Structures are given as structure tokens and as C-alpha cells.
C-alpha positions in Angstrom: 133.9 50.4 84.9 135.8 53.4 83.5 132.5 55.1 82.6 131.3 54.6 86.1 134.5 56.0 87.5 134.2 59.1 85.3 130.6 59.7 86.5 131.8 59.3 90.1 134.5 62.0 89.5 132.0 64.3 87.9 129.6 63.9 90.8 132.3 64.5 93.3 133.4 67.7 91.5 129.8 68.9 91.4 129.3 68.1 95.1 132.5 70.0 95.9 131.2 73.0 93.9 127.9 72.9 95.8 129.8 72.7 99.1 132.0 75.7 98.2 129.0 77.8 97.1 127.1 76.8 100.2 130.0 77.8 102.4 130.4 81.2 100.7 126.6 81.9 101.1 126.9 80.9 104.8 129.8 83.3 105.3 127.9 86.1 103.6 124.9 85.5 105.8 126.7 84.9 109.1 129.6 87.3 108.9 127.5 90.5 109.4 126.0 89.0 112.6 129.5 88.0 113.8 130.8 91.4 113.0 128.1 93.1 115.0 129.0 90.9 118.0 132.7 91.5 117.9 132.2 95.2 117.2 130.1 95.5 120.4 133.2 94.4 122.3 135.7 96.6 120.3 137.0 100.1 120.6 134.7 102.3 118.4 137.7 104.0 116.9 139.1 100.7 115.7 135.6 99.8 114.2 135.4 103.1 112.4 138.9 102.8 111.0 138.2 99.3 109.6 140.6 97.4 111.9 138.0 95.0 113.2 137.7 92.0 110.9 137.9 88.7 112.8 138.6 89.5 116.4 137.7 92.4 118.7 140.2 95.2 118.9 140.5 97.1 122.2 138.3 94.6 124.1 135.7 96.4 126.3 132.4 95.8 128.0 131.6 99.6 128.2 128.7 99.4 125.8 126.9 96.7 127.7 127.7 98.2 131.1 126.2 101.5 129.9 123.1 99.8 128.6 122.6 97.7 131.8 123.1 100.8 133.9 119.5 101.7 132.9 117.3 99.6 135.3 114.3 99.9 133.0 116.0 97.5 130.5 115.1 94.6 132.7 111.5 95.9 132.8 111.6 95.9 129.0 112.9 92.3 128.9 110.1 91.2 131.2 107.4 92.9 129.2 108.8 91.7 125.9 108.9 88.1 127.1 105.3 88.3 128.4 104.1 90.0 125.2 105.9 87.4 123.0 104.7 84.4 124.9 101.1 85.7 125.3 100.9 87.0 121.7 102.2 83.8 120.3 99.7 81.6 122.1 96.8 83.9 121.3 97.9 84.3 117.7 98.2 80.6 117.2 94.8 79.9 118.7 93.0 82.5 116.7 94.8 82.0 113.3 94.7 78.2 113.5 91.1 78.0 114.5 90.1 80.5 111.8 92.1 78.7 109.2 90.7 75.3 110.1 87.1 76.6 109.8 87.8 78.2 106.5 89.4 75.0 105.2 86.2 73.0 105.8 84.2 72.3 102.6 80.9 72.2 104.6 81.3 75.7 106.1 78.8 78.0 104.5 80.2 81.4 103.2 83.8 80.4 103.5 84.7 81.9 100.2 83.1 85.3 101.0 84.8 85.4 104.4 88.1 84.4 102.8 87.7 87.3 100.4 87.3 89.7 103.4 90.5 88.4 104.9 92.4 89.0 101.6 91.0 92.5 101.4 92.6 93.4 104.7 96.0 92.5 103.3 95.7 95.5 100.9 93.5 98.0 102.8 93.1 98.9 106.5 91.3 101.5 108.5 94.3 103.7 109.1 96.1 104.7 112.2 93.6 107.3 113.6 90.5 105.0 113.3 92.5 102.2 114.8 93.6 104.4 117.7 90.0 105.6 118.3 88.8 102.0 118.3 91.5 100.8 120.7 90.7 103.7 123.1 87.0 103.0 123.0 87.3 99.4 123.9 89.5 100.3 126.9 92.8 98.9 125.7 94.7 102.2 125.5 97.6 102.2 127.9 96.8 98.6 128.7 99.4 95.8 128.2 96.8 93.6 126.5 96.9 96.0 123.5 100.2 94.3 122.5 98.5 90.9 122.4 94.8 91.0 121.5 93.9 93.6 118.8 96.6 92.7 116.3 96.7 88.9 116.9 94.9 88.1 113.6 97.0 87.9 110.5 95.4 87.3 107.1 98.6 85.9 105.7 99.0 83.4 108.6 95.4 82.4 108.2 95.9 81.8 104.4 99.1 79.8 105.0 97.5 77.6 107.7 94.3 77.1 105.6 96.5 75.9 102.7 98.2 73.5 105.0 94.9 72.0 106.3 93.5 71.7 102.8 96.6 70.0 101.3 98.0 68.0 104.2 95.0 66.7 106.2 93.1 64.1 104.2 89.3 64.5 104.1 89.0 60.8 104.8 90.2 61.4 108.4 87.1 63.6 109.0 84.8 61.1 107.5 86.2 58.3 109.7 86.1 60.6 112.7 82.4 61.3 112.1 81.6 57.6 111.9 83.3 57.2 115.3 81.1 60.0 116.7 83.8 62.7 116.8 82.7 66.3 116.7 84.4 69.3 115.0 86.2 70.6 118.1 87.4 67.1 119.2 88.5 66.4 115.7 90.5 69.6 115.5 92.1 69.2 118.9 92.9 65.5 119.0 93.5 64.7 115.3 94.3 67.9 113.3 96.6 69.7 115.7 98.9 66.6 116.4 99.3 66.3 112.6 100.1 70.0 112.1 103.4 70.4 114.0 105.0 71.8 110.9 102.6 74.7 110.4 102.3 75.4 114.1 106.1 75.7 114.3 106.2 78.1 111.3 103.4 80.3 112.6 104.8 80.3 116.1 108.2 81.5 114.8 106.7 84.2 112.6 104.4 85.5 115.4 107.1 85.3 118.0 109.7 87.2 115.9 107.1 89.9 115.0 106.1 90.3 118.7 109.7 90.4 119.9 110.6 93.1 117.4 107.4 95.1 117.8 107.8 98.7 119.1 105.4 100.8 117.0 102.2 99.6 118.7 103.8 100.3 122.1 104.9 103.7 120.9 101.3 104.6 119.9 99.1 102.8 122.5 101.2 102.5 125.7 101.8 105.7 127.7 103.1 104.1 130.9 106.8 103.3 130.6 106.3 100.3 132.9 104.5 98.6 130.0 107.1 99.4 127.3 108.7 96.5 125.5 112.5 96.0 125.2 112.7 97.5 121.7 111.0 100.7 122.7 113.2 101.1 125.8 116.4 100.5 123.8 115.2 103.1 121.3 114.6 105.6 124.0 118.1 104.9 125.6 119.8 105.5 122.2 117.8 108.7 121.6 118.7 110.0 125.1 122.4 109.1 124.6 122.5 110.8 121.2 121.0 114.0 122.7 123.6 114.0 125.5 126.3 113.6 122.8 125.0 116.5 120.8 124.7 118.8 123.9 128.1 117.9 125.3 131.4 119.7 124.7 135.0 118.8 124.9 136.1 115.5 126.5 132.6 114.8 127.8 131.3 114.9 124.3 134.0 112.5 123.0 133.2 110.0 125.8 129.5 110.2 125.1 130.1 109.7 121.4 132.3 106.7 122.1 129.6 105.1 124.3 126.9 105.9 121.8 128.8 104.1 119.0 129.4 101.1 121.3 125.8 101.0 122.4 124.5 100.8 118.9 126.1 97.4 118.4 125.3 96.3 121.9 121.6 97.1 121.4 121.5 94.9 118.3 123.1 92.0 120.1 120.9 92.3 123.2 117.7 92.6 121.1 118.4 89.8 118.6 120.3 87.0 120.4 117.4 85.8 122.5 115.0 85.4 119.6 117.7 83.7 117.5 118.0 81.0 120.1 114.5 79.9 119.4 115.0 78.9 115.8 117.1 75.7 116.5 114.2 74.4 118.6 111.7 74.6 115.7 114.1 74.1 112.8 113.0 70.5 112.1 109.4 71.4 111.6 110.1 74.9 110.2 112.0 73.5 107.2 109.0 71.4 106.3 106.3 74.0 107.0 108.0 76.8 105.1 107.5 74.8 101.8 103.7 74.9 102.2 102.0 76.0 99.0 105.3 76.0 97.0 104.2 73.0 94.9 100.9 72.8 93.3 99.5 69.3 92.6 
């Protein structure tokens, strides 16, 4: 009885240590995000002097008001939402179907094609050849350039292929064939319902990448009406910094203050929406992220 009590006390102390360490790690991860949020509502002078720790100092909405004064920010939100939604759907369709085909043992040449996918992870054609190709196929200054040309990811295909090979029993396909099920029907009605984990993981990865993407728009989109949110926010900050550099006296001080405020406001505006998606896929994401971590 005494020995059992000692083991219980040791286990309790260990659990307490784990909880404390977990809490510290959580604080280290979450505090920078919290600091950016409160700094976006604080006086830039207080932020620069280190007075902002737990609560906003000199509470103000000036940074957000200055950002939303630019009407094109709503155009950017619209475009980014469309690009993210469309790019995620197209990316899931292409990567999952490619991964499923490459996971089939009866598919001829799958090892050779898989090798070609892996090569693209280390080498690519370069910016100029890619730009020429995009222009020749008529996607330059076309919003579809944000969705179609870069929808294939070799890494996503490899991860999904690993999932299909390790998590979908081959016996399911044998039984489906006996019942007269074809490849397409088997994939849609049997494989996809059993693949919620990998679908959630890929959807989150693709959506985050599409939401944060601005370089492709910078290169391939000339019309500002097609620009995503990230590129519009970048242009606003550059314009504001130029006004600050060219200003003098009190006007320069006001512009500098707004510029410092807007930097934090831009981070909040651009990251909060995509962060709200994670709780919706957390259940499946935690399972899917472990794919390939254990070899049996």
C-alpha cells in the first residue's frame, strides 16, 4: 500500500512537471501573437519604449483606421478568399488523385513517375522560363494564374501517397473489384471517406500557402484589381514608408507614428482569418500530421 502511494506521488509530480513545461511552451508560442495584437492598439511610442507587456498602452484604432481608409484592401480580401478557396479545392483534387494513382501497385511506371516528382523538389526551370510559359499559355495577368499553374506540390503528393499505402488496406480494393467497383468509384466512395485526416492536413497546408502568397501575384498579375491581400498590404506599407521619408516636421512624425502602428495592424489583419481555420480541422490534423513518422 505504501509502495503504491509512493508511485502515485511520483506520477503526480511528473504530471505537474509536464503541465508546467507545457504551460511555459504555450506562453512562449502564444505571447508573441498576443503582443502583436495589443501593440496594434497601443501608442507606438509606448511600444518602442518597452511599456507594452500585458495590456495596450495609449489605446488607439488609428492603425486600423488608416489601413481601412484604403478601399482596395477589401478588393484584396475578396481576391485572397477566392484564390484560397479555389486553390485549395484544385490543389486537393490534383494532389490526391495523383497520389492515389501513384500508390496503386498495378500502375505501370509509378516508380519512374515518382522519381520525376522527387526531382522537382530539388530542381526547377527557374523564374524566367516559368514566366515565359505562363505568358504563352495565356495566364499572364489572369487571376487563374494564382490557382492552376502552381497547384501541384511534390511534397503533398508524397505525403498523400504514403497515407494511401499505409492506411488504406489492399483488401478493400480486392473486395471492391469483386463487387464490380471501378477505380474512380472506389476512390470517390471508399478511399476519400477514409482519408479525412490527410485531406484536412493538405487542405490546411494549401490554404495557408495560398493565403500568404504574394510573390506569384507580384510577378504574374499586372492589374491591381486582381492583387491578393498580402500584395496590397505590402504596397500600402511601402507607400506609407515613402511618405514618411519624404515628409518633414510634424507631418513626418505623424506619418512615422502611423507607419509603426500599421505594421502591427497588417500582421493582425493578414493572419487572424487563416488562424481561425485551424480549430475546424484540428481533430483530423493531429492524426494526419503523424503520417510517415512511424515505420512498420
